[in-house]
N, C-alpha and C positions, 0 to 999 in steps of 0.2 A: 515399464511405462513408455509410452511413445513420446517422441519429441514434440508432436503436435499437442499432446496433453500438457506437457511442461510449458510450451510456448503460450498456450491458452491461459493457463493458470498465471504465469508471469505477467502476461498482458493485463489480466484482471487485477493482479496485485498492484500494478502501477496505477491503474485507473482508480481503484478503491482507495489507495494511499493518498492520491491527489484529492479525492473527494473528502477524506477524513482529515486532511491537513487544514488547520485554521488559516484564515486569510486576514492579513492587514494590508501589506503591500502586494502580496501575491508571489513574492520571490520563493518562498518555501514550497508553495504548491507547484510552481513551475520548475522547481529543482529536481523533481523525480525523474530518474532515468533507469534504463536497464543496461547493466554492464557486466559482462562475464558471467551470465547466469544469475545475477542478483539484481534486485531493485534497490537503488541507492539514492540518497539525497545528500549532496555535499554543501548545502546551505549552512553557513557557519553556526546558526542558532537552532537548527532542527533538533539537536539533542535536548534543548530546553523545552521545545514543543513536545517531544517524545516523553519527557519527564512530567508533563502535565501542567506546565507553566502558561496555560492559556485557558481562559474561560470558555472558549469555543470547543476545546478538546481536552478537558481535564483528565481523561483517561489515556491520553497520548494518541499515537497514530498506529503503531504496529499491532497492538492488541486488538483494537477494533477492526483493523484490516484483516487480520487472521481470522477473527470471528466471522466476518462477512464471507471470506473465501470458503471457510468451512461450511457455512450455511448453504452457499451455492453448490458445493460439492455434494452435500447430503441431499439436495434437491435434484441432483442428477445433471447439473449443467455441463460437467466435463465428461468426455468420452475417454475412459481410462485405457482402452485397448491400444 
């Protein structure tokens, strides 16, 4: 896999995770960052959101994000070469 493929996917993971993050104050949504090849959120309560403790995202954040990235991959969005 090329580095541009990985970068493209990681950029999308960050964008989609932000989109899937419930909003009250906006801190959790603003907390998404790419660090060391990972997409992370260090907001102290993001684990509660991930566990579904929000009516806006009862299914959490990671699962729906992965599902969306998979859908984009199957539609041919990413150049794997």
